[in-house]
C-alpha positions in Angstrom: -8.6 -1.7 -27.6 -6.0 -1.3 -24.8 -6.2 -3.9 -22.0 -6.2 -3.2 -18.2 -6.0 -5.8 -15.5 -7.6 -4.5 -12.2 -7.0 -6.3 -8.9 -9.1 -5.3 -5.8 -10.6 -7.5 -3.1 -13.4 -5.1 -2.6 -16.1 -6.1 -5.0 -17.8 -2.7 -5.1 -14.6 -0.9 -6.0 -13.6 -3.5 -8.6 -17.0 -3.3 -10.3 -17.0 0.5 -10.3 -13.5 0.7 -11.7 -14.1 -1.9 -14.3 -17.3 -0.1 -15.4 -15.8 3.3 -15.6 -12.7 2.1 -17.6 -14.9 0.0 -19.9 -17.0 3.1 -20.6 -13.7 4.9 -21.6 -13.2 2.2 -24.2 -10.7 0.1 -22.4 -10.8 -3.7 -22.4 -10.9 -4.4 -18.6 -10.6 -7.6 -16.6 -11.1 -7.5 -12.9 -9.9 -10.0 -10.4 -10.4 -10.2 -6.6 -7.5 -12.4 -5.5 -3.8 -11.6 -5.5 -3.1 -15.3 -6.0 -4.7 -15.0 -9.5 -2.6 -12.1 -10.7 0.2 -13.8 -12.6 -2.0 -16.3 -14.2 -4.4 -13.7 -15.4 -1.7 -11.4 -16.6 0.0 -14.1 -18.7 -3.5 -15.1 -20.1 -4.9 -11.6 -20.6 -1.7 -9.8 -21.7 -2.7 -6.4 -20.2 -1.1 -3.1 -21.1 -1.6 -1.7 -17.6 -2.1 -3.0 -14.1 -4.3 -1.2 -11.6 -4.2 -2.8 -8.1 -5.1 -2.1 -4.5 -2.2 -1.9 -2.0 -3.9 -3.9 0.9 -5.4 -7.1 -0.3 -6.9 -9.9 1.8 -4.5 -12.4 0.3 -1.5 -10.4 -0.3 0.2 -6.9 -0.7 -0.2 -5.0 -3.9 3.2 -3.4 -3.5 5.0 -6.7 -3.2 3.0 -7.9 -6.3 4.2 -4.8 -8.1 7.8 -5.7 -7.3 7.2 -9.2 -8.7 5.6 -7.8 -11.9 8.4 -5.4 -12.3 11.0 -8.2 -12.0 9.1 -10.5 -14.4 10.9 -11.0 -17.8 7.8 -10.4 -20.0 5.5 -8.2 -17.6 8.2 -5.9 -16.2 7.7 -3.0 -18.6 3.9 -2.8 -18.1 2.9 0.2 -16.1 1.5 -0.4 -12.6 -0.9 1.9 -10.8 -1.5 1.3 -7.0 -4.5 2.7 -5.3 -4.7 2.9 -1.5 -6.4 4.5 1.4 -3.5 3.6 3.6 -0.6 5.7 2.4 1.4 7.3 5.3 2.4 10.9 5.0 5.9 11.1 3.5 5.8 7.5 2.2 6.6 7.3 -1.5 5.1 4.1 -2.8 6.7 4.6 -6.2 10.1 4.4 -4.7 9.2 1.6 -2.3 7.5 -0.7 -4.8 8.4 0.6 -8.2 4.9 1.4 -9.3 4.4 4.0 -12.0 1.6 6.0 -10.2 -0.3 6.1 -6.9 -3.9 7.1 -6.5 -5.3 7.7 -3.0 -8.7 6.3 -2.1 -11.3 7.6 -2.1 -10.3 8.7 -5.6 -11.8 11.0 -8.2 -12.9 9.0 -11.2 -11.6 11.8 -13.5 -8.2 11.5 -11.9 -8.2 7.7 -12.3 -9.1 7.9 -16.0 -6.5 10.7 -16.6 -3.7 8.7 -14.9 -4.6 5.6 -16.9 -4.6 7.5 -20.2 -1.3 9.2 -19.3 0.4 5.9 -18.7 -1.1 4.2 -21.6 0.2 6.9 -24.0 3.7 6.8 -22.3 3.8 3.0 -22.7 
């Protein structure tokens, strides 16, 4: 079973995404604090990260940069989801993420994006 680590400080979104992806047969772990990301990643060994851009205790884009620079986590795909993307702003170029999903998001789009990146990885 493929593993996904989800980071969002909004508990409702975290629970919804975790439930949907679990239903799709992924092993999902949800966390609500940016400070816990690296520890959880090393412990859980996910095959994909899904994280919010704006977090109460950090910036998902900056965390993506850290993950992509990490010696053992750098090849793992990262999806950023956000309600705060400015027109013309390419978060993939700015932060190095593999995909961006705008909030509010369609659950089918979420699952399709996750599956596409899991197959490519």
